[in-house]
N, C-alpha and C positions, 0 to 999 in steps of 0.2 A: 358579720366573716364565721358560721358558720355554715351558709348558702355555699364561700365558697371551696369550704373542706369538702365540705362534699360532693360540688364540682367536682373539682378538682383529679380525681382518678379517671374521671370518661373522657375531660379534655385532652388527660396524658394517653387517654387510652387513644383517643382517634389521633395528635397526633403521631404516635406510635406507628398508631398505622397505615396515615395519607405517605408520612416517609419509608415506609417498608412499600407502600404500597407506587412513589416515583424509581425503588431501590427498585423494584421488582421489572418496571413497563421500561426502564433504560436498557437492562438484563434482558427482556425481551427480543427489542427491538435490534439488540446489540447480534445475539443469537440465529436472532433474524435474515437480518441482512450477512452472516458469514453464511447461511442455505442459501438466498438468496443468488449468491458468485458462484458456491460449490455443485448446486443439484443441474443432473445432466438434462434433464424438461423439468415440467410444470406440472403439477397434483393432478386430476381428471383430464390434462391432455387436447386433447384437442380443443369443446370447448372451449380454453380458454382463449386459441386460435379467433374463433370465431366470435368472440367478444370485444375484442382485441381490433379487430379486419376494419370490425360495425364502428367505433368509437376512431378508431383511426380519422377513420377516411370520412367519418357523418360532414364533418366540417364542406368535405368537396362534396359529395354524395349528399342534399341536405336529411332527403326523405328518413335516410339510415337513425336520422334521432329520433323518426318515429314504425322501427319495425321491433314486432310486437315481442320478437326472441329473446333480441336483446336486451328487451327490456326499455324502452324512451329513457324512465332517472338517470339508472344504472348507465347505460349509455351518454348522456347528456353530462354526469359528472367522471368518468373516469376518461371522458376526451381527451381536455386538456395535456394529463400526465403519457399520453398515447406519444404527444409529439420529444418523449424523453426515451422513445420504442419501450420497448417490451416489457424490460427489468422497472421502467420506471410506472409502467401502467400496471405490475403488482405490486409497488409502493400505495399507491390508494390502498385496496385493501390491508395492507399492511397496520396505513396511520387511521384509515377507517377502522378497523380493531381497534389499535390502541383509546382511541376514544369509547369505542362500546364498551371498554373493559371499567375505564371513567367510571361512565355511569349507571357501568352495573353496582361500583364501588359503594356508587350516591347512595343506589339506594338499598344495596345488606346493609344501608347504615342503619336506613330508615326501620328495615326488620328487626335486622338480629344481628346490632355495630359489632359484635366481636367478632361475627364468622365473616366480613365484609371484604378484610386480603383472599382468606381462603377462598370465599365466591368467585375472584376474578381468576388465582391458582385454580382452578376449573375448569374454569369457561375457557382461559389461553393453550392449558394443555391437554385440554376435550380431543384427545387423538382428530376427528375433524376438522374440530378448529379453531387449528395451531395449523394442520395443510390448508388448508383455506386462506388463511392471511399470506401466502405469499402465492394468489391463485388471480386470474383477474375474471373470477364467478359472481355472480348476484347473492351469490348468503350469507356474506357480510356485511354490507351496505341493508338490506336485508335488515337482519340482527342488532344494524345501531337504528336505524327507521322503528322499527321496532322497539326498542329500550331507555329511544329517546321517548317515545309513544307513552311509554310505562311511567319513569320519570315523571315529565311532564302534567299526567292524571294525576299521580302525584301530590301535585304542588296546585289542585285546586286549576288545572292552565288547562280548562277542557274544551273550548275553541281551540286552543295550539295543535291540541291532542286531535281530535278529529281531520285538520286540518289537514295535517303531516299524515296520521294515518291514511285517510283517502287519496294519497299515494303512493303505498305499498303494492298497490297487482304492480305498478310500471317499474317493482322492481325482484318484484320474486311471481305471477299469475296467483298461483294458490294465496294470495297477501286478501285477499277475500276470503278468506276461513276467518281471516279475526274480523269483519267487520258484525257478526251479530253478539258479540261476546264484548266486546267495548264498547255494543247499545245496549246492553241487559245493565253495565254498569254504569253508563248515562243514565239511566233510569232508574237505576235507583237510588241514583245521586238526583236524581228529579230534575237532571240537566236534560229537558226533551228533547228541547229549539237545538240545542250541538248532532243533532242521530243526524238529520239529514246532512247535516256539512260532509259526512262521509261521503257521499258522492261529489263533492267537488273535483276532484283529484278526472273521476272518468267525464266529470264534463266537460272540463276538460282540454283534455286529450279527446272530448269527445269534437269539439270546435274546431281545436287545432290542428286534426283529420278532416275536418271537414274541408276545407279553407283546398290543402293536399290534395285528397282523394275526390275529391265532393266525391265525401259519403259518410253522413253523421254516424252512422250505424257503423263504421270501419270496427271500431271492435272488436264486433261481433262476425260480420264480414271473414277480415283479414287473419284473425284469432287459429293462431300458426299448431293449435294440436290437436288432435283428432279428439271430440269427444264421446266419441267409442274404442272398438277397438284396437292394440297398437298393432305394430311389427314389430315393438316390443318384447310384446305375451306376458306373463304374467308372473304371480308366487304364493307366494303364503301368506296370510293376512300375517303371522306373530315375525315376517322377515325380519323386519326392525329390533323387534323388540329379541329375536337371535343374534345381533345382531350389536343389541346394547353397546357391549363392552371396546371394540374398535369402532362406537356413537364418542360417546360420554367419556367413556376410562369405565375403570370399579369400582372406583372411590365416589365417584360423581353420581353414579351411577343407588349405588349403595343411602347419601348424602338428601339423596335426590329423590330417594323412592320412601325412607322412613323425614322426609322432610313434608312428603305429600298425606300419608296417611296422620301426621302430629300436625298437621296446621288443620284437615279437619276433623281432627276431634276436637280443637280447640273452638274451632268456630261452634261443634252445633252442640259442644258445651254453652255457651253463652249466644243462641243461634238469636239473629237479631236480620230481616231483609236489609238493614238501613246500616248494617255494622261495618266501618271500613275494612276489616282484618276481613268475614267477604265480599266485598270488594276487590280490596286486592289480591284473596284467593284466586278468584272469580278469570283480571286481567293476565297472572302470572302464570294460574300454574293452567288453570284455564287453555288460556291462549299458544301456550307449548303442548298444551295432552294435544287439546282437538287439530293443531296440523299433525302432531305425530300418529296422530289417529285419520286424520284422512290423509294421511300419505300411505299409509298403512295397507287402506283401504282401496286405493285405488289401481293399489301395486297387484294385492290380493285378487283385485277386477279387469287389471288390464288394462285400466285406463287413460286417458289420457296424455299418450304419449310415455310417460313413469316405465323407465327402466330402471325402479327399487332401487338407483343409485343413495348411498350413504350420507352423502355430500349435503342431500336435499335438507336431513337434520340440524345440520352445521346452523342452517336461519334461527332456528331458538333455541339450540347453549344454555347461552346466558341468561333466559327465564329457566330451564329444567336449575340453576346456577344457584338462580335467585331462591327458589324452593327449596334449594339445600341448604341452603342457610339458616331455614326450619332448621333440619335438621341435627346443625350445630345448634338451633338452641337448647333442645331440645333434648342430648349431651350437656349441655349444658348447667340443666337442669338436673344432670342427674347424677352429675359431676361438679362434689362441690369444691375444693379442691381445686383454685383457677390454675395455679402451678401447675398439676397432672391434667387439663381443659390445653396449657398453654401447649403443651408436648402432645398430649393426643392430637392438636390439629397439624399440629407442624408436620406429625407423623405423613398425614391423612396429604397431607398440599405432598410433601417427598415424596409417598407411595406414589400418585398422582399425574406426580412429571415421572419417575423411573419404571413406574408399565407404560407412558407414553413411549422411551425410546425402548421398551426392551417388544413392542408393540412391531416397529416401523423401523426401516431400515436408515438414515438420513445420515449423508446425502442421498439422494433420490439420482439413482442409475437409470438412463437409457435402458429399455427393455427392447427384447429384438427385435418388438416391430417396428419403434422407433428409429432403430438401428441402420434398418432395411431400409425407411424411407429415405432416412438422412443420402446411400447409397445410391436409390433410383435419384432423389432430385439430383444428387453430385453429375451420376450419367451424363441429362440430362442438363446440365450444365451446359458439358463438355462439345454435347449434339449441337450442330448448325442447323436448328432449328426457328422460322421466317415465318410457321402460320401462328396460330395463336395456343394455351395452350387449356386443355378441359381439364379436368379431375373432378371428383367426389371428398375426397379425404382432404379438410383446410390448410393442415400441416404442409402440403404440399406448395401452395401459392407461399406461405409463412418460410422455406425454407430454400423456395427461388428467387424469394422476394420483388413477391406479383403483385401487384394491384388487383385483387379478385371482383374489380367491380369496374374496372373500364372490360368492355367489351370487343375494345383491338385490340389487344395481348392475351386474354384470360375470358374461364369461361365456369363458372362454379354453380356446376350440376346440369339440366339441357332440358331442354321439353320429349322432343324425340327420342322413347323408351324402347321400342319397338324395332326401328331401326335405326341407330346412336347418329350414325353418317350425315345424318341426313338435315342436322342442327352444325355441321363442324362445315366448312371452306377444306376445299382442295392445296395440304397442304400442314390440318394441321392435328394437332397433340390431344391423343384419347390417353389417360392413363385411369386406370380403372385398375381399384384397388376391392379384398377381398366381405372387410367389414362395409362400405361409407357404398360400394357400387349396388349392390343386391337388397340392402336396410334400409339406407338414407334414403339412396338413391334409384331405387329400383328398377335398377339393371343387369342383367343377369349376367354371367360371363358367358353362356353360350351364347349371350343374344348380341355379345359383339365380336366375338367369337366367328361369329356364320355373317358378320356383315361382311359386302363383298366389301365394298369403300374404302375400308376396315386394313392394312396392313403393321402387322406385327412388328416389333422393331427391338421389342428388352423386353427379359420373364427376370424378374427377381423373386427369388423364393427364400424361405428362411433357408439353415440349417436341419430344423428340429420341426418338427412339425406342429402350429399353432391351430388350434380353431376355435372361429372367434363367433361372435352374433346369427344367428341363423344353421349353426351348426357349421359355419365353408370354414376350407382349408385358407389361409392364408396364404396369397398371393400376387404378384402387384403386376400387371400386364403394358405396358405401353407401347400404342397404336398411331399410325400416319393415318389420314387420310390421305389415297392416293388417285389414280383412276384405273381404269380396270384397263390392263395387256389387253393390243389382239385391235384391231379396229372395229366396232361393233357399225352395224348399217344401220342407214337412218329408215326412218319408216314417215310415209305420208301420213298411218294413222294410229294414234300410244291409245291406249288404255291403258293405267294403271291401277288398281287400287291398294284403299291402307290395308297394312295387314299386321291382323286384328290374331294374337297368340289364344289358342283354343283353348278350354277354364279344363277341371275335373271332369265336368256332364259331358266335355266335348264342345260344345257349344261356344261359339265364339264373340263376345261382345265389349267393348267396350267400357270401358263404368268411366268417366268422370266428375271426381268426388268436385265439393263445392273451394278446397283450397286449391285444387287447380285451374293456372288460370287457361291450359293452352291444350290441345288432342297433340299424338302425334301427329308425322306432317306427311304427308303423298311430296316428297323431290324431281321432278322431270330436268333432265339437264339438258342443255337445248342442242347440244349434238348425237341427243337419237330423236331429232327429230329434222324434215324437210323442210330450208328455208323455203316457203317461198314468197308469196304477198303480204298477208293474213293466217295468222292462226284464230281458228271455231274452239270451244271447252264448252263441256259439260259438266256438269258440275252435281252430282246425284249422291243424297247421301240422306240414309232411314234411323231412324229416332226416333225412340220415345223415352217424357221425362216424366221424374217425382215429384214437377210444381209448373204452375205459367214461366210460363218464359217469351215476351214480347220483348216487339221496340227489338232497344239494339242489346239486349240482357247477351244473346247467344250469339255469334256470327260465324258464319259459315267463309272465310281468307280464302282470295286469289293472290297473287302474290308474286310479280315476277322483277326476280332482284340482280341484282348483277355487283356484287356486295354489300356494300350498306348505301346506296343504294337506289329507289326502287322505282323500276323503269312502268308499270304495270301495275294496276291493287283496288282490288270491289272486296265491297265486305256484304252480306248475304246477308238480314237476318233471320232466325232459326225460329218459330214463334210454337208454341204450344201454349193452347189452354189446356183447365181446371177438368172439363165434359173429359177430352180426350183418352181414352184410354190404351188401345195397339199402337203400331210400330206406324209412322210415318213416316213417308219418302217423300223427299223433295229437290228438286229441281232446278240448276239457273244456268247460265248460257253464257259467255261474256265472252269478247271477240279485240284482237291489239298486230298491233302491224307488225310482222314477222321478223321485220331493219331492226338486227339484236344485237347484239358482240357474244360469240361462241361462251363466253366465261359466263355469261345468264343463268338462271334457273328460273322455273316454275316451282310455288311451293304452295299448297295447300290447305289450311289444317282450321280445324276449328280454336273460337275466339271467344274463354267463357267470360264477358266482361262481367256479369250482372251477377259469375262463382255463386252460377246453380247446382244442381243436379244432376246429369241426363247420364242416356246409353246410345251407345251409335253401335250397330247392324253392321250396316259399311258406309265406305263414304270409297267416290269412285270420282276420277279427274277421265273424263276424254278430251283429248287434241287430238285437232286436224291441222292439215296445212291445205290454202287453197292463192 
């Protein structure tokens, strides 16, 4: 009887909190669904569209399930929801967030039961986390996998913890940062056998990718982010610290810091390497602070394609809230009167919600750039376009209802950044925008403007000046590839060189990185040549490499094409030995019948199928009619 009396308050507390959790989650879902229909745009815009498109068309183009930018695990789980449309895809993240909050509540009960519900409120209304719930971005799923991994660890399900966590880099690449953290805790628990299981996810996708790409190391060779500096630049080391209130919300910032200090003091008072309290501190506080520090470092150094986006910290906000639970425990120890503590926790929760709505304007409204994209897309819908539509910003494909992976109707980026028209057929449309064009696409306004085959058909400018990444004034220009006006005399001998832009020092060298599969292209139209009996082609290239190239690693391709039909094709291997040092000059010859349709084109380019790093000084094609 005495034991029942002791347990009653705890049971009552858990019942009240569980009921409160259910009520809170229902209210949260209703609120988010309201914003789902009222928001004019989605938080963090364009990346949402790209993730949606990858998941939506993955069943049609199965290789998209392995796309490393899209993240294989995320794409696989999101894909079924995309058949409900974009809003259906948004619901995936909302549902995932709800389950994440439930597991956050469960873990909080083990840390300090009185703070469990508050931890849920702090997580849900952390500014970045609330906004991410209606996105199609990866941070919410990452937080779910991480929180469930912590929960399984606390339940001593170490094998399941390692297996689940092994797949987290395929939700977000930086998930690999967590492996050393959990490996240490496995070691402290004397569960050494579970540490190798952290490699299962990588091994699984390496094997799958081998059968798709014929490359067991495809995870390295197809890694989509630069390992060095990137076009996005860099920023302050304390960038994310300075943005703490916009990321976490002030109440969570205070409680998590208090919790960190209190937790560390608690550990050192009764220090033991085998202490469960120390191990829990490592996987909870160690995971989110390590993740936070890593992102701060790469943005400071301008590495890994980091843009300094505060949304990335949303992936670990539940663990910051769990650390905040220790802050609540500290308050409970200082405040002996329970009703005062309850009132204070209520004030903290209300403050988190109030400050969120004070900081953020909801529902989300379309920006001037968003409106300009919609306006230009509406123009194209009314324009009679027989050719394909090429673009840099995925929003255009979304607004125009295009399948971005159907090369017969559209094209997203293209290989030739020196003369973009070489990647287009006559009648094709090119939409150049000042953000994605020069930054992600590597194609500058002057390049498209000076392309002789591109005819501008429309320009869209915002009412007021808008400066985007790279310092460019935002503009949208729409071009159509058209034949040059006037008659052009055909010739018996034509020599065409690849135009390589000069660098700052005046040198003209084209660098082909490991992430680039094709070089720019030399395109020769058949009406530029006299058609006799035979065409004799001589190709010459001057190149050097950073590494050995042999076999079919890098090929110089000569192709005669008529639309999608290949009429003649030759691929010549470019070889480079480790002992080579200077520029290598190589020439190849090929002959083919001149009886070809007038619409045919001759294309010369380099195919970097082995993903090597090399440089091209000259690339020339000489065609003679015989």
